N, CA, C and O atoms as a GROMACS GRO file, in nm:
protein
  328
    1UNK      N    1   0.086  -0.124   0.001
    1UNK     CA    2  -0.002   0.001  -0.002
    1UNK      C    3   0.090   0.125  -0.003
    1UNK      O    4   0.061   0.224  -0.071
    2UNK      N    5   0.198   0.119   0.071
    2UNK     CA    6   0.286   0.237   0.072
    2UNK      C    7   0.348   0.273  -0.066
    2UNK      O    8   0.372   0.389  -0.100
    3UNK      N    9   0.370   0.164  -0.142
    3UNK     CA   10   0.422   0.184  -0.279
    3UNK      C   11   0.325   0.264  -0.366
    3UNK      O   12   0.366   0.352  -0.441
    4UNK      N   13   0.196   0.233  -0.354
    4UNK     CA   14   0.100   0.300  -0.433
    4UNK      C   15   0.088   0.448  -0.389
    4UNK      O   16   0.069   0.534  -0.475
    5UNK      N   17   0.097   0.478  -0.263
    5UNK     CA   18   0.094   0.617  -0.218
    5UNK      C   19   0.214   0.690  -0.266
    5UNK      O   20   0.202   0.808  -0.301
    6UNK      N   21   0.334   0.626  -0.270
    6UNK     CA   22   0.450   0.688  -0.318
    6UNK      C   23   0.437   0.720  -0.467
    6UNK      O   24   0.478   0.827  -0.512
    7UNK      N   25   0.381   0.627  -0.543
    7UNK     CA   26   0.362   0.653  -0.691
    7UNK      C   27   0.262   0.772  -0.713
    7UNK      O   28   0.280   0.852  -0.804
    8UNK      N   29   0.156   0.780  -0.627
    8UNK     CA   30   0.066   0.886  -0.639
    8UNK      C   31   0.131   1.024  -0.604
    8UNK      O   32   0.112   1.124  -0.674
    9UNK      N   33   0.205   1.024  -0.499
    9UNK     CA   34   0.272   1.144  -0.453
    9UNK      C   35   0.379   1.185  -0.562
    9UNK      O   36   0.385   1.301  -0.602
   10UNK      N   37   0.457   1.091  -0.607
   10UNK     CA   38   0.552   1.115  -0.712
   10UNK      C   39   0.488   1.164  -0.842
   10UNK      O   40   0.540   1.250  -0.912
   11UNK      N   41   0.372   1.102  -0.869
   11UNK     CA   42   0.293   1.146  -0.994
   11UNK      C   43   0.239   1.293  -0.976
   11UNK      O   44   0.238   1.372  -1.071
   12UNK      N   45   0.198   1.324  -0.858
   12UNK     CA   46   0.152   1.461  -0.835
   12UNK      C   47   0.262   1.564  -0.848
   12UNK      O   48   0.244   1.668  -0.912
   13UNK      N   49   0.374   1.537  -0.788
   13UNK     CA   50   0.489   1.626  -0.799
   13UNK      C   51   0.540   1.635  -0.932
   13UNK      O   52   0.559   1.745  -0.984
   14UNK      N   53   0.566   1.519  -0.999
   14UNK     CA   54   0.620   1.524  -1.135
   14UNK      C   55   0.525   1.583  -1.236
   14UNK      O   56   0.568   1.660  -1.322
   15UNK      N   57   0.393   1.550  -1.228
   15UNK     CA   58   0.296   1.608  -1.322
   15UNK      C   59   0.284   1.761  -1.305
   15UNK      O   60   0.282   1.836  -1.402
   16UNK      N   61   0.276   1.803  -1.182
   16UNK     CA   62   0.263   1.946  -1.156
   16UNK      C   63   0.385   2.034  -1.207
   16UNK      O   64   0.370   2.143  -1.262
   17UNK      N   65   0.506   1.975  -1.184
   17UNK     CA   66   0.628   2.044  -1.221
   17UNK      C   67   0.635   2.043  -1.374
   17UNK      O   68   0.670   2.145  -1.434
   18UNK      N   69   0.602   1.929  -1.439
   18UNK     CA   70   0.602   1.917  -1.588
   18UNK      C   71   0.499   2.019  -1.646
   18UNK      O   72   0.532   2.088  -1.742
   19UNK      N   73   0.385   2.028  -1.594
   19UNK     CA   74   0.289   2.125  -1.646
   19UNK      C   75   0.334   2.273  -1.620
   19UNK      O   76   0.299   2.365  -1.694
   20UNK      N   77   0.408   2.290  -1.517
   20UNK     CA   78   0.465   2.422  -1.484
   20UNK      C   79   0.574   2.460  -1.580
   20UNK      O   80   0.582   2.574  -1.624
   21UNK      N   81   0.660   2.363  -1.616
   21UNK     CA   82   0.768   2.386  -1.710
   21UNK      C   83   0.718   2.402  -1.850
   21UNK      O   84   0.771   2.483  -1.926
   22UNK      N   85   0.616   2.324  -1.887
   22UNK     CA   86   0.559   2.324  -2.020
   22UNK      C   87   0.413   2.356  -2.020
   22UNK      O   88   0.328   2.270  -2.042
   23UNK      N   89   0.382   2.494  -1.990
   23UNK     CA   90   0.238   2.522  -1.981
   23UNK      C   91   0.174   2.526  -2.115
   23UNK      O   92   0.240   2.551  -2.216
   24UNK      N   93   0.043   2.500  -2.118
   24UNK     CA   94  -0.034   2.498  -2.247
   24UNK      C   95  -0.165   2.431  -2.220
   24UNK      O   96  -0.204   2.403  -2.107
   25UNK      N   97  -0.230   2.406  -2.332
   25UNK     CA   98  -0.370   2.348  -2.328
   25UNK      C   99  -0.356   2.201  -2.302
   25UNK      O  100  -0.342   2.121  -2.394
   26UNK      N  101  -0.359   2.163  -2.171
   26UNK     CA  102  -0.355   2.013  -2.137
   26UNK      C  103  -0.489   1.973  -2.078
   26UNK      O  104  -0.566   2.056  -2.028
   27UNK      N  105  -0.513   1.849  -2.086
   27UNK     CA  106  -0.652   1.796  -2.033
   27UNK      C  107  -0.654   1.796  -1.883
   27UNK      O  108  -0.549   1.791  -1.818
   28UNK      N  109  -0.772   1.801  -1.828
   28UNK     CA  110  -0.801   1.776  -1.689
   28UNK      C  111  -0.744   1.860  -1.581
   28UNK      O  112  -0.672   1.957  -1.606
   29UNK      N  113  -0.777   1.824  -1.459
   29UNK     CA  114  -0.735   1.887  -1.348
   29UNK      C  115  -0.632   1.814  -1.270
   29UNK      O  116  -0.541   1.759  -1.332
   30UNK      N  117  -0.639   1.807  -1.133
   30UNK     CA  118  -0.531   1.753  -1.056
   30UNK      C  119  -0.528   1.602  -1.068
   30UNK      O  120  -0.420   1.545  -1.051
   31UNK      N  121  -0.638   1.530  -1.097
   31UNK     CA  122  -0.635   1.386  -1.113
   31UNK      C  123  -0.550   1.354  -1.241
   31UNK      O  124  -0.462   1.268  -1.241
   32UNK      N  125  -0.583   1.426  -1.347
   32UNK     CA  126  -0.506   1.404  -1.472
   32UNK      C  127  -0.366   1.442  -1.458
   32UNK      O  128  -0.280   1.380  -1.522
   33UNK      N  129  -0.334   1.542  -1.375
   33UNK     CA  130  -0.195   1.578  -1.350
   33UNK      C  131  -0.124   1.465  -1.277
   33UNK      O  132  -0.007   1.440  -1.307
   34UNK      N  133  -0.184   1.396  -1.186
   34UNK     CA  134  -0.130   1.287  -1.115
   34UNK      C  135  -0.109   1.170  -1.217
   34UNK      O  136  -0.005   1.104  -1.217
   35UNK      N  137  -0.208   1.148  -1.302
   35UNK     CA  138  -0.188   1.039  -1.400
   35UNK      C  139  -0.077   1.068  -1.501
   35UNK      O  140  -0.005   0.976  -1.540
   36UNK      N  141  -0.064   1.193  -1.543
   36UNK     CA  142   0.046   1.232  -1.627
   36UNK      C  143   0.177   1.207  -1.560
   36UNK      O  144   0.271   1.154  -1.619
   37UNK      N  145   0.182   1.247  -1.428
   37UNK     CA  146   0.311   1.222  -1.359
   37UNK      C  147   0.338   1.073  -1.334
   37UNK      O  148   0.454   1.033  -1.337
   38UNK      N  149   0.240   0.992  -1.311
   38UNK     CA  150   0.260   0.845  -1.294
   38UNK      C  151   0.310   0.789  -1.421
   38UNK      O  152   0.413   0.720  -1.423
   39UNK      N  153   0.240   0.816  -1.530
   39UNK     CA  154   0.284   0.766  -1.662
   39UNK      C  155   0.427   0.819  -1.692
   39UNK      O  156   0.512   0.744  -1.741
   40UNK      N  157   0.449   0.941  -1.664
   40UNK     CA  158   0.581   1.003  -1.687
   40UNK      C  159   0.682   0.929  -1.602
   40UNK      O  160   0.793   0.906  -1.652
   41UNK      N  161   0.652   0.889  -1.472
   41UNK     CA  162   0.745   0.813  -1.397
   41UNK      C  163   0.771   0.676  -1.457
   41UNK      O  164   0.882   0.623  -1.444
   42UNK      N  165   0.679   0.623  -1.517
   42UNK     CA  166   0.701   0.488  -1.586
   42UNK      C  167   0.794   0.510  -1.706
   42UNK      O  168   0.889   0.435  -1.726
   43UNK      N  169   0.766   0.614  -1.785
   43UNK     CA  170   0.851   0.641  -1.902
   43UNK      C  171   0.991   0.684  -1.848
   43UNK      O  172   1.093   0.637  -1.899
   44UNK      N  173   0.997   0.769  -1.750
   44UNK     CA  174   1.135   0.804  -1.698
   44UNK      C  175   1.209   0.691  -1.636
   44UNK      O  176   1.331   0.681  -1.650
   45UNK      N  177   1.136   0.602  -1.566
   45UNK     CA  178   1.196   0.481  -1.506
   45UNK      C  179   1.250   0.388  -1.616
   45UNK      O  180   1.358   0.330  -1.603
   46UNK      N  181   1.173   0.375  -1.723
   46UNK     CA  182   1.218   0.287  -1.831
   46UNK      C  183   1.350   0.347  -1.897
   46UNK      O  184   1.449   0.277  -1.918
   47UNK      N  185   1.344   0.478  -1.928
   47UNK     CA  186   1.457   0.544  -1.991
   47UNK      C  187   1.574   0.544  -1.901
   47UNK      O  188   1.685   0.515  -1.946
   48UNK      N  189   1.553   0.576  -1.769
   48UNK     CA  190   1.663   0.572  -1.676
   48UNK      C  191   1.730   0.432  -1.666
   48UNK      O  192   1.853   0.421  -1.661
   49UNK      N  193   1.649   0.329  -1.664
   49UNK     CA  194   1.701   0.192  -1.655
   49UNK      C  195   1.782   0.160  -1.781
   49UNK      O  196   1.890   0.101  -1.775
   50UNK      N  197   1.723   0.201  -1.899
   50UNK     CA  198   1.795   0.176  -2.034
   50UNK      C  199   1.917   0.246  -2.040
   50UNK      O  200   2.009   0.194  -2.102
   51UNK      N  201   1.933   0.363  -1.982
   51UNK     CA  202   2.057   0.443  -1.980
   51UNK      C  203   2.148   0.415  -1.867
   51UNK      O  204   2.258   0.469  -1.860
   52UNK      N  205   2.106   0.333  -1.778
   52UNK     CA  206   2.190   0.297  -1.666
   52UNK      C  207   2.190   0.407  -1.553
   52UNK      O  208   2.284   0.419  -1.475
   53UNK      N  209   2.082   0.485  -1.549
   53UNK     CA  210   2.075   0.590  -1.449
   53UNK      C  211   1.992   0.552  -1.328
   53UNK      O  212   1.975   0.631  -1.236
   54UNK      N  213   1.942   0.428  -1.330
   54UNK     CA  214   1.855   0.390  -1.218
   54UNK      C  215   1.710   0.392  -1.263
   54UNK      O  216   1.681   0.409  -1.382
   55UNK      N  217   1.616   0.375  -1.166
   55UNK     CA  218   1.480   0.378  -1.196
   55UNK      C  219   1.403   0.481  -1.105
   55UNK      O  220   1.460   0.578  -1.054
   56UNK      N  221   1.277   0.455  -1.090
   56UNK     CA  222   1.192   0.541  -1.008
   56UNK      C  223   1.131   0.466  -0.896
   56UNK      O  224   1.013   0.484  -0.867
   57UNK      N  225   1.209   0.378  -0.831
   57UNK     CA  226   1.154   0.295  -0.729
   57UNK      C  227   1.136   0.359  -0.590
   57UNK      O  228   1.071   0.301  -0.503
   58UNK      N  229   1.190   0.470  -0.571
   58UNK     CA  230   1.178   0.532  -0.440
   58UNK      C  231   1.146   0.686  -0.460
   58UNK      O  232   1.141   0.738  -0.572
   59UNK      N  233   1.127   0.752  -0.346
   59UNK     CA  234   1.101   0.894  -0.354
   59UNK      C  235   1.222   0.972  -0.328
   59UNK      O  236   1.241   1.021  -0.216
   60UNK      N  237   1.310   0.989  -0.428
   60UNK     CA  238   1.429   1.066  -0.418
   60UNK      C  239   1.438   1.174  -0.527
   60UNK      O  240   1.352   1.184  -0.614
   61UNK      N  241   1.542   1.254  -0.520
   61UNK     CA  242   1.563   1.359  -0.619
   61UNK      C  243   1.577   1.301  -0.759
   61UNK      O  244   1.522   1.351  -0.857
   62UNK      N  245   1.654   1.193  -0.764
   62UNK     CA  246   1.682   1.131  -0.898
   62UNK      C  247   1.552   1.074  -0.957
   62UNK      O  248   1.530   1.087  -1.077
   63UNK      N  249   1.470   1.014  -0.879
   63UNK     CA  250   1.349   0.953  -0.933
   63UNK      C  251   1.246   1.062  -0.965
   63UNK      O  252   1.164   1.047  -1.056
   64UNK      N  253   1.251   1.167  -0.892
   64UNK     CA  254   1.157   1.290  -0.922
   64UNK      C  255   1.205   1.347  -1.053
   64UNK      O  256   1.121   1.375  -1.138
   65UNK      N  257   1.334   1.367  -1.077
   65UNK     CA  258   1.389   1.421  -1.202
   65UNK      C  259   1.352   1.329  -1.317
   65UNK      O  260   1.307   1.376  -1.422
   66UNK      N  261   1.370   1.198  -1.299
   66UNK     CA  262   1.339   1.108  -1.412
   66UNK      C  263   1.190   1.109  -1.440
   66UNK      O  264   1.150   1.096  -1.556
   67UNK      N  265   1.108   1.123  -1.342
   67UNK     CA  266   0.965   1.131  -1.356
   67UNK      C  267   0.923   1.259  -1.423
   67UNK      O  268   0.829   1.254  -1.503
   68UNK      N  269   0.985   1.370  -1.398
   68UNK     CA  270   0.956   1.492  -1.462
   68UNK      C  271   0.993   1.490  -1.610
   68UNK      O  272   0.918   1.538  -1.695
   69UNK      N  273   1.109   1.434  -1.638
   69UNK     CA  274   1.155   1.414  -1.779
   69UNK      C  275   1.051   1.325  -1.855
   69UNK      O  276   1.013   1.357  -1.968
   70UNK      N  277   1.007   1.218  -1.794
   70UNK     CA  278   0.906   1.132  -1.856
   70UNK      C  279   0.774   1.203  -1.877
   70UNK      O  280   0.710   1.185  -1.981
   71UNK      N  281   0.732   1.283  -1.779
   71UNK     CA  282   0.606   1.358  -1.795
   71UNK      C  283   0.623   1.462  -1.899
   71UNK      O  284   0.529   1.483  -1.976
   72UNK      N  285   0.734   1.530  -1.911
   72UNK     CA  286   0.759   1.629  -2.024
   72UNK      C  287   0.756   1.563  -2.156
   72UNK      O  288   0.702   1.621  -2.250
   73UNK      N  289   0.811   1.441  -2.172
   73UNK     CA  290   0.804   1.368  -2.294
   73UNK      C  291   0.657   1.335  -2.325
   73UNK      O  292   0.611   1.349  -2.438
   74UNK      N  293   0.588   1.292  -2.225
   74UNK     CA  294   0.446   1.255  -2.246
   74UNK      C  295   0.364   1.381  -2.287
   74UNK      O  296   0.285   1.373  -2.381
   75UNK      N  297   0.383   1.493  -2.222
   75UNK     CA  298   0.310   1.617  -2.265
   75UNK      C  299   0.354   1.662  -2.408
   75UNK      O  300   0.270   1.706  -2.487
   76UNK      N  301   0.480   1.652  -2.441
   76UNK     CA  302   0.526   1.680  -2.577
   76UNK      C  303   0.457   1.597  -2.679
   76UNK      O  304   0.409   1.646  -2.781
   77UNK      N  305   0.454   1.464  -2.651
   77UNK     CA  306   0.397   1.372  -2.749
   77UNK      C  307   0.242   1.396  -2.757
   77UNK      O  308   0.185   1.387  -2.865
   78UNK      N  309   0.174   1.426  -2.642
   78UNK     CA  310   0.028   1.455  -2.646
   78UNK      C  311   0.003   1.576  -2.734
   78UNK      O  312  -0.090   1.576  -2.815
   79UNK      N  313   0.079   1.673  -2.721
   79UNK     CA  314   0.060   1.798  -2.793
   79UNK      C  315   0.087   1.781  -2.944
   79UNK      O  316   0.019   1.845  -3.025
   80UNK      N  317   0.181   1.699  -2.983
   80UNK     CA  318   0.210   1.675  -3.116
   80UNK      C  319   0.104   1.584  -3.188
   80UNK      O  320   0.077   1.597  -3.307
   81UNK      N  321   0.049   1.495  -3.106
   81UNK     CA  322  -0.050   1.399  -3.172
   81UNK      C  323  -0.197   1.444  -3.157
   81UNK      O  324  -0.286   1.395  -3.225
   82UNK      N  325  -0.219   1.543  -3.062
   82UNK     CA  326  -0.361   1.584  -3.047
   82UNK      C  327  -0.392   1.698  -3.133
   82UNK      O  328  -0.505   1.746  -3.134
   0.00000   0.00000   0.00000
């Protein structure tokens, strides 16, 4: 249960920072922001693991940065495809 709460918290932080860095016409409110951050954490964790930078398994500065990068990639792709 703690892991799920960490993912939600990480998603909220990463999604909010990503939307702040890349403002624009994005869908939804704070729940969608959390979902963008969680999916961004998955993307960032995958990329971090592939590049040997680690993953997003804990609530640390590195995992938050990887999650933000993943969320920014997700927002970029959403805007290009929508």
